[in-house]
N, C-alpha and C positions, 0 to 999 in steps of 0.2 A: 420046435420051430426056431429057425434062425432068422434074425432080423438084420437088415443092413440099410443104412440111409442112402437115398439116391437124391442128388441135388436137383431142384426143380428147373434150373435154367437150361438143362440139356434138351428140354422139349417145350417149345413155345405154346403148345395146345393146352398145357396144364393150367387150370384156372385157380387153384388154391395156392396160398403162400406157404412158405416153409419147406419142410422135407417130407417126402412120402416114404413110408417104410415098405420095402420090398420083402416079402416073406418067401422062405423056402420050406417046402414040406420035407418029410422024412426021406422021400425018394430023391431029393436034390433038385426037384423041379421048382421053378419060380412061379409064384402067384402074387398078385398085388390087389390093392383095393380098387384100382382103376382097371377095367377090363381092356385087354389088348394094349397095355401101356407102351411097349416097344414097337408095336405095329403102327401106332399113330404117328410116330416120329420118323421122318425120313433121315437118312444118313446126312444129307446136305443140311437139313435143319439142325441136326445135332452139331455138326461142324461149325455152322454159322453161329449158333448159340455159344459155343466154347470160344470161338474167335472173338465174338463181341465181348464176352466176359474178360478175356485177357487184355484186349485193347482198352476197355473201360477202366481196368486197374492201373493203366499207365505203362504197362510193359509192351515194348514193341519188339518184333523179331529181329534178331541180329544187331540189336543196339541202335536201330535207325530212329531218328527223330521225325515223327510225323507231325505236320502242322496242325495245331489244335488238339493233339492227343498227347498225353503224357504229362509229367511234372513240369511246372513252370521253370524257366531258366533263371539262373542266379543273376543274370545281367539286369533284370528288372529291379533288383533291390537297390541299385545305386542311381536311381533316376534323379537328375538334378545335381549330381556330384561330379567332380573332376579330380584329376591328379595333376599337381604342379610339381615339376621336377626339372632337373638340369645339372649343370656343372659350374663350379666356381673356379675361376682362373685368375692368375696374377697378370701383371702388365705384359709379360712375355707369352701369354696364352698357355702357360703350364698349369696343370691341375693343382689346386690349393687345398690341402687337407686341414681340417680343424677350423675352418671359417664358420662363423655363425650366420645362418640365413634366416631372415625375418619375413613373415607373411602377415600383413595387417589387413583386417576386415574394415573397410572404410565406413560401414554403417554402424557396427557395434563397437568399433575401436579395439577389438581383441587382437592381440599379437601372438602368433605362434612362432616358435623358433626351432631350428634344426642345425646340428653341427655336421658339416660336410665330412664324408668318409675319407679313407686313404686315397681314393681316386678323385676326390674333389666333388663327388656327386651328392645331391640332396634330393629329398622327395617328401612332399606333403600330400596326404590322401584325404578324401572326404571334404574337399573344398567346395563350398556352395557356389553353384554356377549363377545363381540369381543375385549375387553380391559382387561389388567391385573390390579388388584387393590391390595392395602395394607389395612389391617384392624387392628386397635388397640384401646385400651381404656385407659383413664387416669382419676385419681381422687386423690386429696390430695397428689400430688407428687409421687404417685404410678402409674406404667404403666404395661400393659399386654405385652406379647411378640407379635411381629408383625406377623400377619397371611397373607398369600397370597391367593387372589381369582383369580385363573388362568383362562385365556380365553380358555384353553383346557378342563376345567371342564364344562360339558354340563348340569349340574343341574340347573333347573329354580328357585328352592328354595335352597339357600345356607344358611345353619344354622351352626353357629359357637359360641361356648362358649369362652368368653374372661375372663381369670382369672388374677386379679391384684396381683402383687407380691411386 
């Protein structure tokens, strides 16, 4: 006797949980514990069961994102955080490499710093949107005016040019 496991979800009329073993006799004909197993299930019911199982697992055909189906998006992980970025320039508006940019949290008084790259760009990630911050740059005794990153500003990407005077 040959046994093979048949998944239950292919036929919605099955009442028991788990797997049902489908037996084959010596002549190669199939028999099972449930009489008329395949005659109970319509082809449409089987297709609907398989489609439901695939969609419930989070896989969508052709890579489409269906609302409410599938894995959560990574965007939701950064709720309440923003990116503060921009460019540091000199008095002639030329990009300034090697300037130190400071970001101060006004509530906790913590200061983060970043050294501008060869193009004068800086970037702070994971900045709390619920807190006010001060932003300024310094290099060779020159300092930019202090800019405020307000908690009332709802922009996720806060871009600010800092000009040294």
